[in-house]
C-alpha angles and dihedrals in degrees: 000000000000096000089048091053091047091052090050093050092046092049093050093045089061102039092048091056108095091208094043088227090161090072091086089065088066096044091244132129117243094239095037113129089215089057090056091048092051094055093041088057091046090052092050091047091051094045094048091046091052092052092049093048097043097092090053103036103024099166097041093049092045090059092049092046094052089054091050090051089065091074099040134057130208096036128129118278092237136027088235092063090058124098118247110262116263127216113256130198130357099273092107093055092051092051091048090051092051094047091046090054091049092051090050091053092047093049093050093048091049090052089056091049092050092049091055098037092245108151119210092251088066107086118224126207105227146003124197120203114199119199134133095225114091091201090056092051091046090056093054101035095033127031097016098033097109092051092051094046092050096043095049098031095230125144100222143010120216115197114209127186094176100104094187095056097071106001141069116209133218132167128230126182116239099238093187090061102034101036098083094033099052100033112176091005091065094091094053094045092046091053092050092047092052090049093058112129124222090262091050092052093049091048090049092052091049096046096038094223144051134189126229124172090350091305118121111218124198132204089268091057099057128052115216107209115205115203126188119263105198115216117252119273092017126113132214089255091059100044132007139167144203130197142177098212092269107055132025122213119197125191125199103224097181112136109247123193094212091050091048090053091048089051092052090048091052090051092049091051091047092053092047091053088052089052089053091051091048090052090050091236124167119237089249094054111110116222138181117225121204125194139189128184116240094196122102086234106050095182096088096052092044092048092053094047092045094049091049096042095113093051092049091047092050093051100039100031092234139054128247116267129210114264092238088071093056116122118227093249095060114129143213112023117202131184113224124177105308093335134087113214126196125188123212124186110223116229 
């Protein structure tokens, strides 16, 4: 509610200024067409939001609406005389479809992680998404790629539309769709559908229809089940997959030293952030962080922290310092893995 009110006040403060002096705050020229388009869009957003909120906040939206009426003619005298805004276009359906696909991929990948006891904090090298539809793959490996990578903690996504590379195909009739339509012929058609060869299935997907016992079946009548075909000389512990009959998700489970080091660095950063919170520090407070290996062999811990120094510096704003450099007034020690961390607030 507060950001909405601020947008409303900012909009009115500019359009009520005869000289439009507020334009400079937005980096736009007074006579710039883009400037006009920006505030036209802002007006439409505010007006539509008012109409949608009116049933729930009648008095608040009435005040906002009366202010908006000052810059427009031919509108209703009250917000409560206006019709409720209607959805326009199909953009929302396309977005919902893309997000639904992303959620499916995430759920399947998480199932693989759970089967192999790979928690999300353990980074994985690669995920392959197998699907024949280029638009589907573009959603996952294009527009929504960053969300998927972050949510699943994988380093890369490989889209694949070659169904035969990783998947085996089999056809199943959709009984819920065909049962009533085919009646007594259902048994014969079901047997023919299940007997479809790989070539038959590919030809059916390309043509969009197939005929059995004088019945023409469409893509919505037959389910194409894609099973995982594991590459030769690779075990289930090295690569595994999960699918829902439509899309196949494959995770590379190979242990990788660089990914292990990245995982340790993420955990170190996470513990340091918890130390900051425990010390009630502000995000702008600069701190020094000291570490000391608790292993008999310090080389492993030091190698990991040294190799991930740039990542730690980028996230924390400073690098880790050896414990021997710690001043006596340093605060909040914390044991993490084989490393002792100490936080010191810089004066």
